[in-house]
C-alpha positions as CSV (number, residue, x, y, z in Angstrom):
1,M,23.5,2.4,8.0
2,K,20.6,1.2,5.7
3,T,18.6,3.6,3.5
4,L,15.2,4.1,2.5
5,L,14.4,5.7,-0.7
6,I,11.1,7.6,-1.1
7,V,10.2,7.7,-5.0
8,W,7.2,10.4,-5.2
9,Y,5.4,12.3,-7.9
10,S,2.9,14.5,-7.9
11,W,1.0,17.4,-9.8
12,T,-1.7,18.8,-7.3
13,G,0.1,18.6,-4.1
14,G,-1.4,15.5,-2.1
15,S,1.4,12.9,-2.9
16,R,3.9,15.1,-2.3
17,Q,2.3,15.6,1.2
18,L,1.8,11.5,1.8
19,A,5.4,11.5,0.7
20,E,6.7,14.0,3.1
21,A,4.7,12.5,6.0
22,A,6.3,10.0,5.1
23,R,9.5,10.9,4.8
24,D,9.4,12.6,8.4
25,G,8.2,9.6,10.1
26,A,11.2,7.9,8.8
27,V,13.8,10.9,9.9
28,E,12.2,10.9,13.4
29,A,12.4,7.4,13.6
30,G,16.0,7.3,13.0
31,G,18.2,4.8,12.1
32,V,18.2,5.1,8.5
33,D,19.2,7.2,6.0
34,V,16.4,8.5,4.0
35,R,16.3,9.3,0.8
36,F,13.8,11.5,-1.0
37,V,14.0,11.7,-4.9
38,K,11.4,12.9,-7.2
39,A,9.7,10.6,-9.6
40,E,11.5,12.8,-12.6
41,D,14.6,12.5,-11.0
42,A,15.0,8.7,-9.6
43,Q,17.5,6.4,-11.3
44,S,18.2,2.7,-11.6
45,E,21.4,3.5,-8.9
46,D,18.9,4.9,-6.2
47,L,16.7,1.9,-6.6
48,L,20.3,-0.2,-6.5
49,S,21.6,1.5,-3.5
50,A,18.4,1.5,-1.0
51,D,17.8,-0.8,0.8
52,G,14.1,0.0,1.0
53,Y,11.5,1.5,-1.0
54,V,8.2,3.9,-0.3
55,F,6.4,4.8,-3.7
56,A,3.9,7.7,-3.8
57,C,2.2,8.9,-6.5
58,P,-1.6,9.7,-7.8
59,E,-4.1,8.0,-9.9
60,N,-4.5,9.7,-13.1
61,L,-7.2,8.1,-15.4
62,A,-7.3,4.7,-13.4
63,A,-3.6,4.1,-13.3
64,I,-0.4,5.5,-11.8
65,A,0.1,8.8,-12.5
66,G,2.6,8.9,-16.1
67,V,5.5,10.3,-14.7
68,M,5.4,7.7,-11.6
69,K,5.1,4.7,-14.6
70,A,8.1,6.7,-17.0
71,F,10.0,6.1,-13.5
72,F,9.0,2.4,-13.9
73,D,9.7,1.8,-16.7
74,R,13.2,4.1,-17.2
75,T,14.4,1.4,-14.5
76,F,12.8,-1.8,-14.4
77,Y,14.6,-3.6,-16.5
78,D,18.0,-2.3,-15.0
79,V,17.3,-3.7,-11.9
80,L,15.7,-6.7,-12.5
81,G,16.9,-9.3,-10.0
82,E,19.1,-7.2,-8.6
83,I,16.5,-5.6,-5.7
84,E,14.5,-9.1,-5.2
85,G,13.3,-9.7,-1.4
86,R,13.7,-5.6,-0.6
87,P,10.5,-3.8,1.6
88,Y,8.7,-1.3,-0.1
89,A,4.9,0.1,0.8
90,A,3.2,2.3,-1.4
91,L,0.6,5.8,-1.0
92,I,-1.7,6.6,-3.7
93,C,-3.6,9.6,-3.8
94,A,-6.8,9.5,-6.1
95,G,-9.7,11.5,-6.7
96,S,-12.4,8.3,-5.7
97,D,-11.4,4.9,-6.0
98,G,-7.3,4.3,-6.6
99,E,-7.8,0.6,-6.6
100,N,-6.1,0.2,-10.3
101,A,-3.4,2.3,-9.8
102,K,-2.3,0.3,-7.1
103,T,-3.2,-3.0,-8.6
104,Q,-0.7,-1.6,-11.3
105,L,2.1,-0.3,-8.8
106,E,1.5,-3.9,-6.7
107,R,1.9,-5.7,-9.8
108,I,5.5,-4.1,-11.2
109,A,6.8,-4.5,-7.5
110,R,5.8,-8.1,-7.9
111,G,7.6,-8.3,-10.9
112,W,10.9,-6.8,-9.3
113,R,9.9,-9.5,-6.6
114,L,10.2,-6.8,-3.9
115,K,8.2,-7.6,-0.2
116,R,5.2,-5.5,0.2
117,V,5.3,-4.7,4.2
118,A,2.4,-2.7,4.6
119,D,-1.0,-2.0,2.9
120,T,-1.1,0.6,-0.1
121,Q,-2.5,3.5,1.6
122,I,-5.0,5.2,-1.2
123,V,-6.4,8.4,-0.3
124,N,-9.5,9.7,-1.5
125,V,-9.8,13.5,-1.9
126,H,-13.2,12.8,-3.6
127,A,-12.2,15.5,-6.7
128,Q,-15.1,14.5,-9.2
129,T,-15.3,18.2,-11.1
130,K,-12.4,19.6,-13.8
131,E,-11.8,22.4,-11.0
132,E,-11.9,20.0,-8.0
133,I,-9.1,17.8,-9.8
134,L,-6.6,20.4,-10.5
135,E,-6.9,22.5,-7.8
136,E,-4.2,21.9,-4.9
137,K,-5.1,19.2,-2.6
138,E,-4.8,19.4,1.0
139,I,-4.7,16.0,2.7
140,E,-6.3,15.3,6.1
141,E,-4.4,15.1,9.3
142,A,-5.1,11.7,10.2
143,E,-4.1,10.3,6.9
144,L,-0.9,12.2,6.9
145,A,-0.3,10.7,10.7
146,Q,-0.6,7.3,8.7
147,A,1.4,7.9,6.1
148,G,4.2,8.8,8.9
149,E,3.6,5.7,10.6
150,L,4.3,4.0,7.6
151,G,7.6,5.4,7.0
152,A,8.4,5.2,10.6
153,T,7.4,1.8,10.2
154,L,10.1,0.9,7.3
155,A,12.9,2.9,9.0
156,A,12.1,0.9,12.1
157,G,12.1,-2.6,10.2
158,L,15.3,-1.4,7.8
159,E,17.3,-0.7,11.1
160,M,16.3,-3.9,13.2
161,G,16.6,-5.9,10.3
162,V,13.2,-7.1,10.4
163,F,12.4,-6.8,6.5
């Protein structure tokens, strides 16, 4: 059975909700083992033992969140040349833009020679004040459904050997 690894980090809940929706979509699609691992706990072995990936994180200060960046820093060279060609997709929760985080994450994935199989989903929560930025986020159903479809698509593609 193929394995889909979902690596995520969330501070105020938005990215967690997106990652959970992707996980739930993948589980409902069936046919693959779904591993749901916090970025701070994820290791090189998790990447090596998976057949495909979903990465979910917030954008902080126009970059991927530091905890997610630390995951990439910690694992990048250990798996370089070992996971080439594997499929991935990404989810980013942003206050207003998200493009820089998207670019940064996709550049890391290109360095690993991963195959992006879906457009990176950016969810803007329009948080602009200190209070809005720090409050717990509530992602809209339509965006959660889109993240669920992303998880289901990766699961189905892995199961069928499309990716």
